[in-house]
PyMOL commands that place a pseudoatom at each C-alpha (Angstrom):
pseudoatom trace, name=CA, resn=UNK, resi=1, chain=A, elem=C, hetatm=0, pos=[9.731, 6.548, 6.038]
pseudoatom trace, name=CA, resn=UNK, resi=2, chain=A, elem=C, hetatm=0, pos=[7.885, 9.598, 4.748]
pseudoatom trace, name=CA, resn=UNK, resi=3, chain=A, elem=C, hetatm=0, pos=[4.825, 9.319, 2.530]
pseudoatom trace, name=CA, resn=UNK, resi=4, chain=A, elem=C, hetatm=0, pos=[6.707, 10.810, -0.424]
pseudoatom trace, name=CA, resn=UNK, resi=5, chain=A, elem=C, hetatm=0, pos=[9.522, 8.270, -0.056]
pseudoatom trace, name=CA, resn=UNK, resi=6, chain=A, elem=C, hetatm=0, pos=[7.080, 5.369, 0.188]
pseudoatom trace, name=CA, resn=UNK, resi=7, chain=A, elem=C, hetatm=0, pos=[5.191, 6.594, -2.860]
pseudoatom trace, name=CA, resn=UNK, resi=8, chain=A, elem=C, hetatm=0, pos=[8.404, 6.930, -4.866]
pseudoatom trace, name=CA, resn=UNK, resi=9, chain=A, elem=C, hetatm=0, pos=[9.533, 3.450, -3.786]
pseudoatom trace, name=CA, resn=UNK, resi=10, chain=A, elem=C, hetatm=0, pos=[6.248, 1.883, -4.921]
pseudoatom trace, name=CA, resn=UNK, resi=11, chain=A, elem=C, hetatm=0, pos=[6.167, 3.728, -8.235]
pseudoatom trace, name=CA, resn=UNK, resi=12, chain=A, elem=C, hetatm=0, pos=[9.817, 2.843, -8.949]
pseudoatom trace, name=CA, resn=UNK, resi=13, chain=A, elem=C, hetatm=0, pos=[9.136, -0.859, -8.352]
pseudoatom trace, name=CA, resn=UNK, resi=14, chain=A, elem=C, hetatm=0, pos=[5.952, -0.807, -10.449]
pseudoatom trace, name=CA, resn=UNK, resi=15, chain=A, elem=C, hetatm=0, pos=[6.504, 1.168, -13.674]
pseudoatom trace, name=CA, resn=UNK, resi=16, chain=A, elem=C, hetatm=0, pos=[2.993, 0.294, -14.946]
pseudoatom trace, name=CA, resn=UNK, resi=17, chain=A, elem=C, hetatm=0, pos=[1.383, 1.928, -11.898]
pseudoatom trace, name=CA, resn=UNK, resi=18, chain=A, elem=C, hetatm=0, pos=[0.666, 5.647, -11.761]
pseudoatom trace, name=CA, resn=UNK, resi=19, chain=A, elem=C, hetatm=0, pos=[-0.282, 7.811, -8.774]
pseudoatom trace, name=CA, resn=UNK, resi=20, chain=A, elem=C, hetatm=0, pos=[-3.985, 7.410, -9.481]
pseudoatom trace, name=CA, resn=UNK, resi=21, chain=A, elem=C, hetatm=0, pos=[-3.749, 3.601, -9.383]
pseudoatom trace, name=CA, resn=UNK, resi=22, chain=A, elem=C, hetatm=0, pos=[-1.687, 3.825, -6.206]
pseudoatom trace, name=CA, resn=UNK, resi=23, chain=A, elem=C, hetatm=0, pos=[-4.328, 6.027, -4.596]
pseudoatom trace, name=CA, resn=UNK, resi=24, chain=A, elem=C, hetatm=0, pos=[-6.990, 3.448, -5.489]
pseudoatom trace, name=CA, resn=UNK, resi=25, chain=A, elem=C, hetatm=0, pos=[-4.870, 0.616, -4.056]
pseudoatom trace, name=CA, resn=UNK, resi=26, chain=A, elem=C, hetatm=0, pos=[-4.204, 2.530, -0.831]
pseudoatom trace, name=CA, resn=UNK, resi=27, chain=A, elem=C, hetatm=0, pos=[-7.901, 3.369, -0.483]
pseudoatom trace, name=CA, resn=UNK, resi=28, chain=A, elem=C, hetatm=0, pos=[-8.885, -0.278, -1.007]
pseudoatom trace, name=CA, resn=UNK, resi=29, chain=A, elem=C, hetatm=0, pos=[-6.375, -1.536, 1.570]
pseudoatom trace, name=CA, resn=UNK, resi=30, chain=A, elem=C, hetatm=0, pos=[-7.311, 1.265, 3.970]
pseudoatom trace, name=CA, resn=UNK, resi=31, chain=A, elem=C, hetatm=0, pos=[-10.954, 0.170, 3.734]
pseudoatom trace, name=CA, resn=UNK, resi=32, chain=A, elem=C, hetatm=0, pos=[-9.926, -3.406, 4.491]
pseudoatom trace, name=CA, resn=UNK, resi=33, chain=A, elem=C, hetatm=0, pos=[-7.915, -2.306, 7.534]
pseudoatom trace, name=CA, resn=UNK, resi=34, chain=A, elem=C, hetatm=0, pos=[-10.722, -0.133, 8.863]
pseudoatom trace, name=CA, resn=UNK, resi=35, chain=A, elem=C, hetatm=0, pos=[-13.149, -3.040, 8.455]
pseudoatom trace, name=CA, resn=UNK, resi=36, chain=A, elem=C, hetatm=0, pos=[-11.067, -5.358, 10.632]
pseudoatom trace, name=CA, resn=UNK, resi=37, chain=A, elem=C, hetatm=0, pos=[-8.332, -6.823, 8.404]
pseudoatom trace, name=CA, resn=UNK, resi=38, chain=A, elem=C, hetatm=0, pos=[-5.127, -7.660, 10.238]
pseudoatom trace, name=CA, resn=UNK, resi=39, chain=A, elem=C, hetatm=0, pos=[-2.048, -5.630, 9.409]
pseudoatom trace, name=CA, resn=UNK, resi=40, chain=A, elem=C, hetatm=0, pos=[0.766, -7.549, 7.730]
pseudoatom trace, name=CA, resn=UNK, resi=41, chain=A, elem=C, hetatm=0, pos=[3.370, -5.345, 9.398]
pseudoatom trace, name=CA, resn=UNK, resi=42, chain=A, elem=C, hetatm=0, pos=[4.588, -5.674, 12.945]
pseudoatom trace, name=CA, resn=UNK, resi=43, chain=A, elem=C, hetatm=0, pos=[3.200, -2.235, 13.868]
pseudoatom trace, name=CA, resn=UNK, resi=44, chain=A, elem=C, hetatm=0, pos=[0.436, -1.351, 16.297]
pseudoatom trace, name=CA, resn=UNK, resi=45, chain=A, elem=C, hetatm=0, pos=[-2.421, -0.252, 14.013]
pseudoatom trace, name=CA, resn=UNK, resi=46, chain=A, elem=C, hetatm=0, pos=[-3.669, 2.171, 16.652]
pseudoatom trace, name=CA, resn=UNK, resi=47, chain=A, elem=C, hetatm=0, pos=[-0.417, 4.149, 16.522]
pseudoatom trace, name=CA, resn=UNK, resi=48, chain=A, elem=C, hetatm=0, pos=[-0.502, 4.722, 12.748]
pseudoatom trace, name=CA, resn=UNK, resi=49, chain=A, elem=C, hetatm=0, pos=[-3.217, 6.051, 10.465]
pseudoatom trace, name=CA, resn=UNK, resi=50, chain=A, elem=C, hetatm=0, pos=[-4.843, 3.382, 8.318]
pseudoatom trace, name=CA, resn=UNK, resi=51, chain=A, elem=C, hetatm=0, pos=[-3.828, 5.124, 5.073]
pseudoatom trace, name=CA, resn=UNK, resi=52, chain=A, elem=C, hetatm=0, pos=[-0.181, 5.300, 6.163]
pseudoatom trace, name=CA, resn=UNK, resi=53, chain=A, elem=C, hetatm=0, pos=[-0.252, 1.655, 7.224]
pseudoatom trace, name=CA, resn=UNK, resi=54, chain=A, elem=C, hetatm=0, pos=[-1.752, 0.648, 3.864]
pseudoatom trace, name=CA, resn=UNK, resi=55, chain=A, elem=C, hetatm=0, pos=[0.945, 2.595, 2.020]
pseudoatom trace, name=CA, resn=UNK, resi=56, chain=A, elem=C, hetatm=0, pos=[3.692, 0.949, 4.107]
pseudoatom trace, name=CA, resn=UNK, resi=57, chain=A, elem=C, hetatm=0, pos=[2.291, -2.529, 3.415]
pseudoatom trace, name=CA, resn=UNK, resi=58, chain=A, elem=C, hetatm=0, pos=[2.154, -1.878, -0.319]
pseudoatom trace, name=CA, resn=UNK, resi=59, chain=A, elem=C, hetatm=0, pos=[5.694, -0.418, -0.304]
pseudoatom trace, name=CA, resn=UNK, resi=60, chain=A, elem=C, hetatm=0, pos=[7.040, -3.533, 1.403]
pseudoatom trace, name=CA, resn=UNK, resi=61, chain=A, elem=C, hetatm=0, pos=[5.298, -5.775, -1.128]
pseudoatom trace, name=CA, resn=UNK, resi=62, chain=A, elem=C, hetatm=0, pos=[3.136, -7.415, 1.516]
pseudoatom trace, name=CA, resn=UNK, resi=63, chain=A, elem=C, hetatm=0, pos=[-0.065, -6.396, -0.259]
pseudoatom trace, name=CA, resn=UNK, resi=64, chain=A, elem=C, hetatm=0, pos=[-0.391, -6.697, -4.019]
pseudoatom trace, name=CA, resn=UNK, resi=65, chain=A, elem=C, hetatm=0, pos=[-3.438, -5.632, -5.955]
pseudoatom trace, name=CA, resn=UNK, resi=66, chain=A, elem=C, hetatm=0, pos=[-4.138, -7.594, -9.102]
pseudoatom trace, name=CA, resn=UNK, resi=67, chain=A, elem=C, hetatm=0, pos=[-3.724, -5.601, -12.291]
pseudoatom trace, name=CA, resn=UNK, resi=68, chain=A, elem=C, hetatm=0, pos=[-1.362, -2.986, -10.849]
pseudoatom trace, name=CA, resn=UNK, resi=69, chain=A, elem=C, hetatm=0, pos=[1.993, -4.780, -10.975]
pseudoatom trace, name=CA, resn=UNK, resi=70, chain=A, elem=C, hetatm=0, pos=[4.060, -6.919, -13.297]
pseudoatom trace, name=CA, resn=UNK, resi=71, chain=A, elem=C, hetatm=0, pos=[3.646, -9.925, -10.970]
pseudoatom trace, name=CA, resn=UNK, resi=72, chain=A, elem=C, hetatm=0, pos=[0.990, -11.537, -13.175]
pseudoatom trace, name=CA, resn=UNK, resi=73, chain=A, elem=C, hetatm=0, pos=[2.962, -11.339, -16.424]
for i in range(1, 73): cmd.bond("trace and resi %d" % i, "trace and resi %d" % (i + 1))
show_as sticks, trace
zoom trace
């Protein structure tokens, strides 16, 4: 899926999240991945950029950042 499609999917699922919050969430997860965290997707992390992998994980709902979704309500 393209970055624009993933972004739209995430923002549609999370109406309280804006693009700025999404960028912060992607950056946080990207940092985690670059520092050795294991990917939650069945994709070789060496074949995909860390930022794209983070965006895919968030789009699939595998990674949730507290305060950005309606999950805690």
